[in-house]
Residue, then its C-alpha position, 0 to 999 in steps of 0.5 A: m482441483p486448482l482454485t481461481p486466483r480470487e478463490r485462492v485469496m478468499t480462502c486465505l483470508s478466511h484463515q483456511e488453506p487454499d491450493r497455494v499461497p496467494i501472490i499480491l503484486g502490482t495492485s498498488n504503490t506498496t505492491s508494485m515495482k519501480l521502472p528500471p526492474y520493470q523495463i528489464l522484466k518486460k524485455l526478458l519476457g518479450v512484452e512490448t507495451e506502453t509503460r503506465y504508472i500507478y495513479d497515472w503519476p510518472e513522478l512517483g516512479t511506480v509502474l502499473p504492470d501490464e496484464a501479461i506481466l501480472q499473469r507471468l508473476h502469478g498475481d492473484a489480485r487486481g487493483v482498482l485505483d482512483c485518479y487525481p482530479q483532471w485539472v491536476y494532470d492537465r496542470n502538471k503536464a503543462r509545467p516546464a520540464h523538471d519543475p516540481f509536481i504539485d498535487d491537489w493538496g498543494s504538496g509535491q515532489r521535486e526532482v533531486s536527480p534526473g528521473q528521481w523525485s522526492p517529497a519536498i513541497h510542504p505548503l503548511r510547513e510554517a503553520t501553527t494556528l487553527d486559523e491557518i488550517e481553517n483558511y487553507p484551500w483544501p482539495d475538493m473531494d467531490d470532484p467526479t473525475r477522481v472516481a469516474h472510471v471506478r464503477e466500470q473497471v470494477r464491473r469488468l473485473a467482477e464479471r470476469d470473476q477471476y481475480a480478487i479485487i483490491g480497491t486502492p485509492w491514493l489517500l495517504f492517511p492522516f499522519e502521512r498526509a500531515c507530514a506531506m503538508q508540513g514535513m515530518d520533522k515539523f509535524l512531529l514537533n507540533l504533535g509534541r509541542n502544539p498538540v491542539f494544532a496537530e490534532a486539528l490538522l489530523k482531523k481535517i485530513t481525516s474528514l477529507c479522506k473519508k469523503l473521498m473514500g465514500h465516493f470510491l466505495q459508492a462507485a465500486g459497489d459491493e464487489l471489492d474483496i479488499i480495500k487498502i489503506g495505511d499510515d507509515l508508523g514505524t522506523q527500522n528499529s522502533l515506532l515514529m511515536s510512542p504507543k501512548m501518543y499513537q493511542q491518543y491521537l491517531k488510533p481514534l481516527h484510524a478506528d473511525f475511518i475503518s468503521f466508516i469503511k466497514e459500514r459501507t463494504h464487506a471488503k477486508v481492510f488491508f493496512h499498510t505500515d512500514g517499519d517496526v510496528f510490532n508493539l502496535i499490532p494489538d491496537l490495529i487488530e482492535i480497530g478492525v484491521d484484517i490484513l497487515n502489510p508489508i511485514q518489514t522483516s528487516a525492521g526490529k521485532m518484525a523480523n521474528l516471523q515465528e512470534l508474529k504467526s504464533l501471537y496474531g496468525d489467527k487474528l490477522t492475514f499477513c501480506g508481504a515479508v519478502d525482504t527488499h532491503h537485502i535479499l531481493p536486491m543483493g541475493t542470488q536467485e537461489e538465496v531468493r528461493a531459500e528466503v521465500k521457502r523460509v517465509i512460507d514455511i513459517m507464515a503459510p500453515g493454516g492460511g492467513y498469509m499472502l506473499a508480496s515483497v516488502h513494499t515497492i520493488m526498487d530500482d536495484v532489484p534484478a528482474e531475475n530475482i523477481l521471477a525467482m521469488v514468484d516461481a519459488v511460490e509455485e514450488f514451495g507454496k502449494y498446500p499442504i506446506r511440507 
């Protein structure tokens, strides 16, 4: 008897084999798609609805898929997001066309080509002192408009009891937010040369993120199945910092944040970190990460799926692993199907694997390849895996 999508996900998370491999698409910025492939997908499927964006943030360029699209993609989860404070939306809607988008932290994006936006506004770029941290106008995490909708949205999903519910508040985690405030080059330099300042900035950001997370979890009640957090720590071939530096400065903050979450919800912790983070996986398991995403198979040791499954498959649920670097944008539909089969054959036995693309499906991915990916799960992802 087929399971409901939620039952499928929960069985997988308990490291048992459901009826088929769960599919996680469209629940957050890291599992959705950009506008161009989405528009083509809607045209292919005859879906005529208004396009919406993750976090109601058009400049991010990541769509909030229509329910009809999510059903066609066989998505097994639905996301619940927070919002920027209402004043941020009001201010940015009133700004002149093509001016930078500035968020509630004071950081923002600049239009680098028509319709393409890139992080470029770093309000603490030149900051080096503790006084500059103390005197900065930090955002108000108690603004009720951030989570005013969360309780009702979660309630509707919980009453339906059809899909796994993933909470995805837009936090950026301490390291990523520090890079947004200073620029990655400046913050990494401070982390090495001015660690007292860098650590104080990380701690300040963490305290604000915890406050927002507390409000989000309180609004969601006890109905979330998964809560998404993350901090990009890897590059194509290595880490952005040494394991020792991670363990000294970031690991305690990540551990404290995850403990804070688990004291308030039974939801599994979904941790997103791009790049080759193979050498940090034991640390992530130790601090309570339940689900690791996106398993960037084009990045260093993360390509070795057999080793990942062998070493950590009983301790982590993996989510992702369908390559967005080569296969989805440049492969044929048959090559996409073959890659999905390869990944499933390695990662799915015994449960503990949910299929997703490696991060956001980008502009250059053909809509037909998206359909080939999810339809291949229906073909190759039914248990028992053969």
